[in-house]
C-alpha positions as CSV (number, residue, x, y, z in Angstrom):
1,M,124.9,64.3,60.0
2,L,126.2,60.7,61.9
3,F,129.8,62.3,62.2
4,L,128.5,65.1,63.8
5,W,127.0,63.3,66.2
6,V,129.5,61.2,67.5
7,G,131.7,63.9,67.1
8,A,129.4,65.9,69.9
9,A,128.8,62.8,72.3
10,G,132.3,62.5,72.9
11,G,132.8,65.5,75.0
12,V,133.0,65.1,78.8
13,W,135.2,68.1,81.1
14,A,135.2,67.7,84.9
15,G,135.1,71.6,85.5
16,E,136.9,74.1,87.7
17,I,139.1,73.1,90.5
18,A,138.4,76.3,93.1
19,T,139.0,76.1,96.6
20,G,136.7,79.2,97.4
21,E,138.0,82.5,99.2
22,S,139.3,82.8,102.8
23,E,140.6,85.8,105.1
24,P,144.1,84.9,106.3
25,T,146.7,86.6,103.7
26,V,150.4,86.4,104.0
27,W,153.3,88.0,102.0
28,I,154.3,86.6,98.8
29,A,158.0,87.7,99.5
30,G,158.3,86.3,103.3
31,Y,157.3,82.6,101.8
32,S,159.0,83.2,98.1
33,P,159.0,81.3,96.0
34,M,155.4,80.1,96.5
35,G,152.9,78.9,94.7
36,Q,150.0,75.5,95.0
37,S,150.4,72.2,93.3
38,F,147.3,70.4,92.1
39,T,146.1,67.5,90.2
40,A,144.7,67.6,86.8
41,E,141.1,67.2,85.9
42,D,140.9,68.3,82.4
43,S,143.1,68.1,79.4
44,R,143.1,71.8,78.5
45,I,142.5,74.8,81.4
46,S,141.8,78.0,79.8
47,S,143.1,80.0,83.4
48,I,144.8,79.4,86.8
49,G,143.6,82.4,89.6
50,F,144.9,83.3,92.7
51,L,143.0,85.6,95.4
52,L,145.4,88.6,96.2
53,S,145.5,91.4,98.3
54,D,147.4,95.1,97.7
55,L,148.8,94.9,101.5
56,N,151.6,97.3,101.1
57,P,150.6,100.1,98.0
58,Q,153.8,101.9,98.2
59,A,156.0,99.0,97.2
60,G,156.7,97.9,93.8
61,D,154.5,97.1,90.9
62,T,151.4,95.5,90.2
63,T,152.3,93.0,87.9
64,L,152.9,89.6,89.1
65,T,153.6,86.2,86.9
66,Y,152.6,82.8,87.6
67,E,154.6,80.0,86.2
68,L,153.3,76.7,85.3
69,F,155.4,73.4,86.1
70,E,155.1,70.2,85.8
71,G,155.1,67.7,89.2
72,I,154.9,69.2,92.8
73,G,157.1,71.7,93.1
74,F,159.2,74.3,91.0
75,D,162.1,72.0,89.7
76,G,159.8,70.5,86.8
77,L,159.9,71.0,83.5
78,S,158.2,74.6,82.4
79,L,155.1,74.5,80.6
80,G,154.6,78.1,80.8
81,R,154.1,81.3,82.2
82,D,151.9,84.5,82.4
83,S,152.2,87.8,83.7
84,V,149.4,89.3,85.3
85,D,148.7,93.4,85.8
86,L,146.9,93.7,89.4
87,A,144.3,97.1,90.3
88,P,146.2,98.6,92.8
89,G,144.3,98.8,96.5
90,K,142.1,95.9,96.1
91,T,141.6,92.2,96.7
92,Q,141.4,90.5,94.2
93,W,141.0,87.1,91.7
94,S,143.6,87.2,89.0
95,N,143.7,85.1,86.7
96,A,146.6,83.7,84.3
97,D,146.3,82.4,80.5
98,F,147.2,79.2,80.2
99,S,145.0,77.8,77.5
100,L,147.7,76.5,75.4
101,V,149.0,74.5,77.6
102,N,147.9,70.2,77.0
103,L,148.0,69.0,80.7
104,T,147.5,64.9,81.3
105,V,144.6,63.8,83.4
106,G,145.3,62.6,87.2
107,Q,149.0,64.4,86.6
108,N,150.6,66.7,89.8
109,Y,151.2,70.1,88.7
110,S,152.6,73.2,90.4
111,V,152.2,77.3,89.9
112,E,154.5,79.9,90.8
113,L,154.0,83.1,91.9
114,E,156.6,85.5,90.6
115,G,157.6,89.1,90.3
116,S,160.2,91.7,91.1
117,R,161.4,92.2,94.7
118,G,159.3,95.5,95.1
119,S,155.5,93.1,93.6
120,L,156.6,90.4,95.8
121,E,156.6,92.3,98.5
122,R,153.6,94.2,97.8
123,W,151.2,91.4,97.0
124,G,149.4,89.1,99.6
125,V,148.1,85.6,98.6
126,H,144.9,84.2,100.8
127,V,145.5,81.0,102.7
128,F,143.6,78.2,104.4
129,M,145.2,77.7,107.5
130,M,144.4,74.1,109.0
131,N,141.6,72.8,106.9
132,D,142.1,71.7,103.7
133,P,139.9,72.4,101.2
134,Y,141.6,71.5,98.3
135,P,143.2,67.3,99.4
136,G,144.6,66.9,95.2
137,G,147.2,69.9,96.0
138,T,149.1,71.6,98.8
139,A,150.6,74.8,99.3
140,L,154.6,75.1,98.7
141,V,156.5,77.9,100.3
142,Q,160.1,78.8,100.1
143,G,159.7,76.0,97.3
144,Q,158.8,73.3,99.2
145,V,155.6,71.6,100.7
146,A,154.3,73.7,103.3
147,S,153.4,71.2,105.7
148,D,157.0,69.9,105.3
149,F,158.3,73.4,106.3
150,P,157.3,74.3,110.1
151,P,157.6,78.3,109.8
152,A,154.5,77.8,107.3
153,N,153.3,74.2,108.4
154,F,150.0,75.7,109.1
155,I,149.3,76.8,106.1
156,T,147.7,73.8,103.5
157,D,146.5,75.5,100.7
158,L,146.4,79.3,98.6
159,C,143.0,80.6,97.4
160,F,143.0,79.6,93.9
161,R,141.2,78.2,91.1
162,V,142.0,76.4,87.9
163,E,139.5,76.7,85.0
164,P,139.3,74.3,81.8
165,I,138.3,75.2,78.5
166,P,134.7,74.2,78.1
167,E,134.0,71.6,75.7
168,P,131.6,72.9,72.9
169,R,130.3,69.1,71.9
170,P,126.6,69.2,74.4
171,V,125.9,72.4,71.9
172,L,126.9,70.5,69.0
173,L,124.3,67.7,70.2
174,I,121.6,70.1,71.0
175,L,122.4,72.0,67.5
176,C,121.9,68.1,65.6
177,G,119.3,67.9,68.0
178,L,117.7,70.5,65.9
179,L,119.3,70.6,62.8
180,L,117.8,66.4,62.2
181,P,113.8,67.6,62.0
182,V,114.5,70.3,59.4
183,L,116.5,67.8,57.2
184,R,114.0,65.3,57.4
185,L,111.2,68.2,56.2
186,I,113.4,69.1,53.4
187,K,114.0,65.9,52.2
188,R,110.3,65.1,52.7
189,N,109.0,68.3,50.4
190,A,112.0,67.6,47.6
191,N,110.2,64.5,47.3
């Protein structure tokens, strides 16, 4: 029973990184390659998502690919990629699965939005302008930090979120707390 208690007590996770939502939207094709950098707060994540809008329903397909890189920018080691199919004609949060990737807490990472020329011309990503809702990262446009790129230096962050894999350990603590009195009662009745 002790080993279960010790294992249950050790879990900590920081929670979701999320900028929230904003109204301004920019075409991904106009600033491609485009993405967002962030600082890892958890070693395991379930997904990375962006708030996207269908700005040109006649253009291209509905698939985008998210690629995760080490460091700020898209020149670092690629850690994984996942494609997402988007619902036509909608504004939506779209999450790509990165549950098999291990991150280093405190290290910088970047996610690039990729796709066919048609899909990049179809979809827009919601952005923050001038205010900085997430100081742990920055928007990346044409492969560089947006603030260093004069045509887009007004973009501070994309509307994005990084969702961690919740640690199940608090549940184990509760189960241990409930199981211990039952085991004591069984032992007492056995004697």
